[in-house]
Backbone as numpy.savetxt, mean C-alpha at the origin, in Angstrom:
# Nx Ny Nz CAx CAy CAz Cx Cy Cz
-14.76 6.89 1.91 -13.63 6.40 2.68 -12.60 7.51 2.78
-12.20 7.77 3.98 -11.17 8.78 4.22 -9.80 8.13 4.18
-8.86 8.71 3.43 -7.50 8.16 3.42 -6.85 8.21 4.80
-7.42 9.01 5.71 -6.84 9.15 7.04 -6.72 7.80 7.76
-7.72 6.95 7.64 -7.68 5.63 8.28 -6.50 4.81 7.78
-6.29 4.82 6.50 -5.19 4.07 5.90 -3.86 4.68 6.32
-3.74 6.00 6.22 -2.47 6.66 6.54 -2.10 6.52 8.00
-3.08 6.50 8.88 -2.79 6.32 10.30 -2.11 4.98 10.53
-2.60 3.95 9.91 -1.99 2.62 10.07 -0.63 2.55 9.41
-0.55 3.06 8.19 0.70 2.97 7.42 1.82 3.78 8.06
1.50 4.94 8.60 2.53 5.84 9.14 2.83 5.64 10.62
1.97 4.95 11.34 2.08 4.89 12.81 3.48 4.59 13.33
4.16 3.57 12.88 5.44 3.24 13.51 6.66 3.97 12.93
6.45 4.89 12.00 7.59 5.46 11.28 7.69 6.98 11.46
8.92 7.47 11.54 9.11 8.92 11.66 8.83 9.61 10.34
9.17 8.95 9.22 8.83 9.51 7.90 7.34 9.25 7.67
6.62 10.30 7.41 5.19 10.18 7.18 4.88 10.36 5.70
4.17 9.40 5.12 3.72 9.51 3.74 2.37 10.21 3.70
2.17 11.04 2.67 0.83 11.56 2.46 0.11 10.62 1.49
-1.15 10.88 1.26 -1.95 9.98 0.43 -1.40 9.87 -0.99
-0.97 10.98 -1.55 -0.44 10.95 -2.92 0.85 10.14 -2.99
1.70 10.26 -1.97 2.94 9.48 -1.95 2.65 7.99 -1.85
1.69 7.64 -1.01 1.32 6.23 -0.87 0.74 5.70 -2.19
-0.11 6.48 -2.82 -0.66 6.07 -4.11 0.45 5.89 -5.14
1.44 6.77 -5.13 2.56 6.64 -6.06 3.32 5.34 -5.82
3.46 4.96 -4.56 4.14 3.70 -4.23 3.39 2.49 -4.77
2.08 2.61 -4.92 1.29 1.51 -5.47 1.48 1.38 -6.98
1.94 2.45 -7.59 2.14 2.46 -9.04 3.59 2.29 -9.46
4.51 2.51 -8.53 5.94 2.54 -8.85 6.69 1.61 -7.91
7.16 0.50 -8.44 7.82 -0.51 -7.62 9.06 0.04 -6.90
9.82 0.89 -7.56 11.02 1.48 -6.93 10.63 2.37 -5.76
9.55 3.12 -5.91 9.08 3.97 -4.81 8.63 3.11 -3.64
7.97 2.00 -3.93 7.52 1.09 -2.86 8.72 0.50 -2.12
9.75 0.13 -2.85 10.93 -0.45 -2.23 11.68 0.55 -1.37
11.50 1.85 -1.64 12.16 2.90 -0.85 11.54 3.06 0.53
10.30 2.59 0.69 9.61 2.68 1.99 9.00 1.31 2.32
9.84 0.30 2.50 9.32 -1.05 2.67 8.45 -1.24 3.91
8.75 -0.55 4.98 7.93 -0.69 6.18 6.52 -0.19 5.97
6.42 0.97 5.33 5.10 1.54 5.04 4.29 0.60 4.15
4.96 0.06 3.15 4.24 -0.81 2.21 3.84 -2.12 2.87
4.69 -2.63 3.73 4.35 -3.84 4.47 3.14 -3.58 5.36
3.11 -2.41 6.00 1.95 -2.04 6.82 0.69 -1.93 5.97
0.82 -1.30 4.81 -0.35 -1.14 3.93 -0.90 -2.50 3.52
-0.06 -3.34 2.97 -0.54 -4.62 2.46 -0.85 -5.64 3.56
-0.19 -5.52 4.71 -0.36 -6.52 5.75 -1.27 -6.14 6.89
-1.47 -4.83 7.14 -2.24 -4.41 8.30 -3.54 -3.69 7.97
-3.62 -3.12 6.78 -4.84 -2.42 6.36 -5.78 -3.46 5.76
-7.03 -3.43 6.17 -8.03 -4.35 5.65 -8.06 -4.28 4.12
-8.10 -5.42 3.44 -8.11 -5.41 1.97 -9.21 -4.53 1.36
-10.38 -4.48 1.98 -11.45 -3.62 1.45 -11.03 -2.15 1.50
-10.34 -1.76 2.55 -9.84 -0.38 2.64 -8.72 -0.14 1.64
-7.89 -1.15 1.40 -6.85 -1.01 0.39 -7.47 -0.73 -0.98
-8.49 -1.49 -1.30 -9.18 -1.34 -2.59 -9.84 0.03 -2.68
-10.50 0.45 -1.61 -11.16 1.76 -1.61 -10.14 2.89 -1.75
-9.03 2.79 -1.02 -7.98 3.81 -1.11 -7.45 3.88 -2.54
-7.10 2.74 -3.09 -6.56 2.71 -4.45 -7.56 3.30 -5.44
-8.80 2.95 -5.30 -9.84 3.46 -6.19 -9.95 4.97 -6.17
-9.74 5.57 -5.00 -9.80 7.03 -4.90 -8.68 7.69 -5.71
-7.64 6.95 -6.00 -6.51 7.50 -6.74 -6.42 6.91 -8.15
-7.53 6.34 -8.61 -7.60 5.84 -9.98 -6.80 4.58 -10.23
-6.51 3.84 -9.17 -5.74 2.60 -9.30 -6.73 1.43 -9.29
-6.74 0.68 -10.36 -7.67 -0.44 -10.48 -7.30 -1.56 -9.52
-8.25 -2.45 -9.29 -7.98 -3.62 -8.45 -6.88 -4.48 -9.07
-6.86 -4.57 -10.39 -5.81 -5.36 -11.05 -4.43 -4.76 -10.80
-4.31 -3.45 -10.89 -3.02 -2.80 -10.63 -2.64 -2.93 -9.17
-3.62 -2.81 -8.28 -3.35 -2.96 -6.85 -2.87 -4.38 -6.56
-3.53 -5.37 -7.13 -3.13 -6.76 -6.93 -1.72 -6.99 -7.47
-1.41 -6.41 -8.63 -0.07 -6.55 -9.20 0.97 -5.91 -8.28
0.63 -4.77 -7.69 1.55 -4.11 -6.75 1.76 -4.98 -5.52
0.68 -5.58 -5.02 0.78 -6.46 -3.85 1.66 -7.67 -4.16
1.48 -8.25 -5.34 2.28 -9.41 -5.74 3.75 -9.04 -5.88
4.02 -7.90 -6.49 5.41 -7.46 -6.67 6.06 -7.20 -5.32
5.32 -6.54 -4.42 5.92 -6.25 -3.11 6.07 -7.53 -2.29
5.15 -8.46 -2.41 5.27 -9.74 -1.71 6.51 -10.49 -2.18
6.75 -10.48 -3.48 7.95 -11.13 -4.02 9.22 -10.47 -3.50
9.20 -9.15 -3.39 10.34 -8.39 -2.89 10.58 -8.65 -1.40
9.50 -8.63 -0.62 9.62 -8.69 0.83 9.66 -10.12 1.39
9.16 -11.06 0.61 9.09 -12.44 1.11 7.87 -12.68 1.99
7.00 -11.70 2.11 5.79 -11.81 2.91 4.63 -12.25 2.02
3.53 -12.64 2.64 2.33 -12.94 1.88 1.25 -11.95 2.31
0.49 -11.50 1.34 -0.56 -10.50 1.59 -1.84 -10.96 0.91
-3.00 -10.65 1.50 -4.27 -11.11 0.93 -4.47 -10.73 -0.54
-4.12 -9.52 -0.92 -4.34 -9.10 -2.31 -3.30 -9.64 -3.28
-2.29 -10.29 -2.76 -1.25 -10.88 -3.61 -1.59 -12.33 -3.97
-2.63 -12.85 -3.34 -2.98 -14.26 -3.56 -3.53 -14.49 -4.95
């Protein structure tokens, strides 16, 4: 899985572009995620969950940690996301 597919979706509507390492850091750091809420909303809401899991796995982030990140961001944003269920 190429991170390019994920980054294209996450970065498309924003002038600030995250690289793969920055996006991975946002999955591990709630404050970093809150600093780029649009990007994170795109990641959790527009990227297919299987791609989210594959992306996270490439950066050593377990499914449990990814799910916890999705739940934390859902609580922050008020949105619902498949991996937060």
